[in-house]
N, C-alpha and C positions, 0 to 999 in steps of 0.2 A: 613653858617657853622661857628662854634665858633673858632676852632683852639685852640691853647694854651695847657696847661698841666693840667691833672687831676691826683691826687694821691689817690689811693684806697687801704685802709687797708683790707686785707682778700682776699686770692686768691681762695676761695672756689667756689662752684657752683653758688651761688647767685651773688657773686662778678664778676665771669667771665661771667656767663650766662645772667645776668640781668643788673646790674649797668654798667659794662664795655661795654656791647652791646650798651646801649643808649649814653654813653659818646663817644664811638667810632663813632657812627652814627652822633654825633653832631660835629665831627671833632677834638676832643681832642686826644692828645697822652696820653695813660693810663699807669701810673706807679703803678704796684701792690706792696704792702708791706706785707710781711708775715714772719713767722719764720720757716716754714717747708722746710728744705734744698732741699729735692727731688722735691717739687712743684716749688720752685724758679728756680731750675736748668732746669726743663722741660719747664717752661715758657720762660726762656732765650734762650734755645736751639731751640725753635720753632719760625718760622716767622709768623705763623697764626694758628688759631684753628677754629673749626666749632661749630655753635650753631644750633640745630635742634628744631624748634618750632612745638609743637604738638597741633593741634586744632581740631575742629569738621570736618573741610574739609581736614583732613590729615596733612602731614608734609611739612614744607619748611625750607630750610637751608640757613644760611648766614655765611660769613667768617669774622672773626675779625682779624685785623692787627694793626700795629702802637702801640705796647705796649712793656714794659719790666718789669722786677721785681727786687726788692731789698730785701735783707735779713736783717731785722732790728737787728738781733743778731750780725752781723759782720759789717754792713755798715750804722750804725746809723747817722754818719756825712752826708753821701750822702742823706739819707732819709730827714734829716732836711733841707739840701740844696734844695732838690726838692720841699718841702713844701713851703719854702721861695719864690720859683719861680713859684709856681702853681697858677692856677685860682680857682681851686675847690678841696676840700678834702672830700672824702666819706669813709664810712666804713661799712662792714657787717662781724662783727667778733664775735657776740654774746654779750649780755649785760655784762657778767662777765669779758670780755677782755677790755672793754673801759678804765679801769684804767691803762692798760699797754700802750695804744696808746696816752694818754693825754699829756705825757711829750714831745715826739717828735713833736706833733702838736704845743704845747706851744712854744717850741724852734724855730720851723719853723716860727711861727707868729712873734716872737721877732726879727728874722733875716730878715724880709721882708723889701724891699725897694720899692716895686711896689706901684703905687698910688691907684689902685683899691683894696679894701679889699678882702681877701681870703674868698670864700664861703665854709662853713663847714656844711655838711649834713650827719647825721648818719642814716643808713638804717637798723635798727635793729627791731626785733619783740618785741618792748616794747613801751609803751606810753611815748611820749616826750623824746626819746633817745638822741636827740641833746642837750636838756637842761641838761641832766645828764652828757653828754660828756663835755659840756661847763663848768659846775661846777667843773669838774676834771681838765680841762685845766687851769682854772683861780685860782685854789687852790694855796695857797702861796708856797707850795713846788714845784710847776711846773712853776709858772710864777712870775717874779719880779714885785714889785709895779709900777716901772716906765713904764713897758710894759703894765701893766693892765690899767693904766690911759689913754693910747692912744689906747686901744683895739678896740674901735669902728671904728677907721680909718684903722686898720690893718686886722680885721676879722669880718665877719657877719655870723650869725647862723640861720639855719632853721630846725624846726622839720619836720619829714616826716613820712608817712605811706606807707609801700610797701605791695603789694599783688601779688604774683605769685607762682604757685606751681612748685617746682622742685622735680620730682619723683626720685625713686631709680635709680641710673645711671647704664647703662650696664657695664659689666666687660670690662676691657681694654679700657675704653673710653679715657684714657689719659686726655688731656685738654678739649676735646670736651664736650659739655653740651647738654643734652636733657632737654627741658623746655617747660612749657605750653605757648601757644601763647597769651592767655589772660594775661594782667597785669594792675596794677594800681600803680602809684607812685605819691602820692600827697605830695606837700611841701608847708609849710606856708610861705606867702610872708612877714609877718610883720617884720621879722628880717633883711630883705635886704633893708636897707635905701638907698643904692646907686644903687639899681636895681638888680634884681635877675640874676643869671648866665643863659646863654642860653644852655638849655639841652632839646633835642628833646624827647618828650614822658612824660615829667613831667607835671602833672596837678597842676597848681599853685592855691592855695586857701587862703582865708583870715582867715579862722578858721578851724583848722585841726580836732578838737575833734569829730565832727559828722562822719568824714571819718574814724578816728582811731577806734571809738567805733563800727561803722557799720561793719568794716572789722573784728575786733577782735571778736565781739560777733555774727558774722555770719559765716565767713570763718573758723576762728580758733575753735569756739565752735562746728561747725558741723563736722569739720575734726577730732577733738579730740573725740567727741561723737562716731563717726564711728569707730575710732581706738580702744577705750577702750572696747566698746561692741564687736567689731570684735575680739579683742584679747581674751576676756573672752569666746567667743563662738568658738574659734579655727579657725577663718577664716584666710587664708593666705595673702590676699590682701585687700586693701580698696575697690576696685571695687567689690570684692566678698562679703564683708561686706554690701556694699550699695545695692547689689542685694538680700540680705536677707530682706524680707518684714518687719520683726519685727524691725530690726536695722534701716531700712529706715524710719519707722514710728517714732522711737525714735528721729532720727535726725530732722524730720519734726516738732515733738512736741516741742523739745528744741528751734527750730528757731521760732516757733509761740510765745513762751514766750519772747525771746529776741526782737522780732519785736515790742511788746508793748512798750518796753523801747526806741528803736530806733525811732519809730514814735512819741511817747509821748514826748520824751525829745528833739529830734533834728528837729522835724517838717518835717521829711521825710514822705511823704504820705504812707498809708498802701499799696496802689497799687504799688508804686515805690519800697518799701521794698520787697513786694512779688515777683516782677520781679527780684530783686537782689537775693533773696533767691533761686528762680528757677534756675538762672544762676549758683549760687554756688553749688547747689545740682548736677546740670548737670556736673559741672567741677570736683567735687570730685568723681563722678561716672564714669568718663571717663576711659575706659579700657586701653587706650594707655598711660595714665599717671600712669604707674605701681608703686604702693606704698604699703608699708607694715605696719600693725598696730604697730609693735615694733618701727619703725622709727618715725611714726607720734605721737605715744604716749610717746616717751622717755622724760625724765626729768619731771616726774609727780609732784615733789615738786614745781617746778616753775609753772606748769600749774594749780596747786590747790591754787595758791597765791591769795591774797586779791583783786588785780586789774585785775586778769587774766580771761580767757575765760569762766569759770563756776561761780566762786564766785563773780567776778566783776558784771556781769549782774544780777545774782540771788540776790545779796545784794541790789542793787538799786531797783529791782522789789519788793523785800520783804518790803523795806521801803515805797514803793508806794502802798502796799496792793495787789499786783498781785500774782497769782499762780506760783509756781516755781517747781512743782512736777517733770517735765521732766529734768530740769537742775540738780536737786538733784539726780536723777537716774544716770545722767552722772558723778556726783561727786562720787557716790557709785562705779561705774565701775572704775573710776580713782584710788580709794582707793585700788582696787583689783590688780592694776598693780604693783605687788611686785616681787622682786628678778628676774627681767628680765635680761637675759644674756647680758652683755655689757652695762648695764645702771645703773650707780652708784646711781642715785637718787631713783630708784625703790628699791634698796637694803636698802637705808637709810629710805625710806618710811616703809618698812617691820619692820625695827628696831624701828622706832618711835611708830608704832602701837602695837608692841609686848611689849615695855618697858614702855610706858606712859599710864596714865589713859586716858579714853575717852575724858574727859574735857581738859586735858593738850594737848593731841594730836590734838584736834579740834582747839584750840587756836594757837598752833605752826604751823599747816599746813595752816590754812586759814587766820590767823591774825584777825579773828572776835572777837569782845568783847562779853562777855557772855550775855550782855543785848540786843544785836542786834537781830531783829526779825528772821534773817536767822539761827542764832546759834543753836537753838534747833533742827532744821531740819537736819543740818549737823551732829550734835552730835549723833542723832539717827542712821544715816548711819555709823558713826565711830564705835559705839557700835555694830551694826549688823556685820560689817566686822571683828571686833576684836573677836566677839563670834564665828564666823565661823572658825577662826584659832585655837581656843583653843582645 
């Protein structure tokens, strides 16, 4: 058992249900940092909470203890002190929030007196999130030059890829989390010159890119495809969408396309990738992992981005001369995810498509250059969706 202290930014379901679970099982005291007053109070008022893992063979529960929470709005000094004394810092806050947590981490690193460097691992749904966080931490407005020059002895950074489905949570769950029993948490070893931290359940790898792309272009591509088609056809849940033969076929076809990239680029055998695809389709079809298209499909602007689940693989495949018809149909459905209740990006998407020319909208949404082989295919779908709205 590791023992020691772990500071985790983000008290949400992934933080409590996945990252904290593995840190707790490795013997760390977990200190959650968040800004939601009610959440912080509930964490501090409870001595334990329950995680229910849902898998093929039913459910099993475990109890998480040995944690506390700090509100960075009011106790920033305490947060910095904890980081200075911690063994590991993790976060699951969403890519847009990294800029807010960089300063306290930088200050905590500056205040360190421990001989072993702090291990920093960002657990976000984005490629190389830890690199992005490190760039913010070491920015001159967050870190003084004299700290920066000794950074290697004070902190070490590892990119990570996480994969675990957190379904819609039951009402009144409080701190308890229902989560899928399957998980993958891969972390790159290259940044840990002094040896990586001991965390049970982390799969340490030399090169993360194959794992990141395999996960993003299989799990996220399939989940989003099911969500956008399911939303368009009026299905209430992802399970219901996956039970629709037409949508199930769309998901299979999209993953056949991304498999060419994953096998061709990363040397993962077609058989191995097929096995992974079958596992993923099984996972997202699980009726006990209740999930809804509006939650899985939310933030369409981010999901239509250049390196994301549709355009990312489709662009690389188009450059290699492969067919991307199914992925482009997924893009079309994502473009139709407009003005969805409670989703600001879907409202922004509607605005972009109604106010911009098809060319401008295509460039803005996907970041593709007009000379890119994928561009005309996306442009065609943008024109189609725009014409339906007129």
